[in-house]
C-alpha positions in Angstrom: -18.1 3.0 6.7 -16.0 4.3 3.8 -13.4 2.4 1.9 -9.9 4.1 1.8 -6.9 2.7 -0.4 -3.3 2.7 1.0 -0.6 3.4 -1.5 2.7 2.2 -0.6 5.7 4.2 -1.8 9.1 3.1 -1.4 12.8 4.3 -2.9 12.4 0.9 -4.7 10.0 -1.6 -5.8 10.1 -5.3 -4.0 11.1 -6.6 -7.2 14.4 -4.1 -7.3 15.5 -4.8 -3.9 18.1 -7.6 -2.8 16.2 -10.5 -1.5 15.9 -10.8 2.2 17.1 -13.7 4.0 14.2 -16.1 5.0 14.3 -15.2 8.9 14.1 -11.5 7.5 11.2 -12.2 5.5 9.4 -13.8 8.3 9.9 -11.2 10.6 8.4 -8.4 7.9 5.8 -10.9 7.3 4.9 -10.9 10.8 4.8 -7.4 11.4 2.4 -6.6 8.2 0.1 -10.0 9.3 0.0 -8.0 13.1 -1.0 -4.9 11.4 -3.6 -6.8 9.4 -5.1 -8.7 12.3 -5.3 -5.4 14.0 -7.3 -3.9 11.1 -9.3 -7.2 11.4 -12.4 -7.4 9.2 -12.0 -3.9 8.0 -9.1 -5.2 5.6 -10.9 -5.5 2.6 -8.3 -6.3 0.4 -4.7 -6.8 1.9 -2.8 -6.1 -1.5 0.1 -7.2 -3.1 3.5 -5.7 -3.9 3.3 -3.9 -7.4 6.4 -3.4 -9.6 7.0 -2.5 -13.7 4.2 0.0 -13.7 3.5 1.6 -17.0 2.0 5.0 -17.7 -0.5 5.3 -20.3 -1.0 8.9 -21.6 -4.5 9.9 -23.5 -2.8 9.7 -26.8 -2.0 6.3 -26.3 1.9 6.6 -25.5 3.4 4.8 -22.8 6.3 5.3 -20.6 7.5 3.7 -17.5 5.8 4.8 -14.1 8.0 7.4 -12.6 6.1 7.0 -9.1 7.8 5.0 -6.5 4.7 2.9 -5.6 5.5 -0.5 -3.9 2.1 -2.0 -3.2 -1.4 -1.1 -1.9 -4.2 -2.2 0.5 -7.8 -1.5 1.0 -9.3 -0.7 4.2 -12.8 0.2 5.8 -12.6 2.8 8.4 -15.3 5.6 10.0 -13.6 8.4 8.4 -10.0 10.1 7.1 -8.5 10.3 10.5 -9.1 6.8 11.7 -7.7 5.6 8.3 -4.7 7.9 8.7 -4.1 6.5 12.5 -4.0 3.0 10.8 -1.4 4.1 8.6 0.7 5.8 11.0 1.2 2.2 12.9 2.0 0.5 9.3 5.0 -1.5 9.6 5.5 -0.3 5.6 6.8 3.1 7.7 9.7 1.1 9.3 11.0 -0.1 6.2 14.4 1.4 5.1 14.8 4.0 2.6 12.0 6.6 3.8 9.2 4.8 2.8 5.4 6.5 3.1 2.0 5.8 2.6 -0.8 7.8 0.7 -4.0 7.3 2.1 -7.1 8.0 -0.5 -11.0 7.7 0.2 -12.6 5.9 -2.3 -15.4 7.9 -3.7 -18.6 6.4 -4.7 -20.0 6.4 -8.2 -23.3 7.8 -8.8 -25.6 5.7 -10.4 -23.5 2.4 -9.6 
């Protein structure tokens, strides 16, 4: 099995969004936890929301991240097709504003 990183994109980070009501938060987390249960032992790292990204250039300069990265998860799957199928049923895609998921296969580093 290979590892895959899901990068969650959203028009705004969770820190920028209006705080949801407790009932709305419970409903959303219920959907995320149901997805995590579906993935089961193949869920390596459920991940966390991300915010305040800083881009670091090769010359050491920094600037705010321009990507709309909202979070990540790491899963194991037999192949890219299987990972993409899990992404297609992820509740992040149902969030408002046109949310997306990038799926990247983690590559082995020779000699490590």
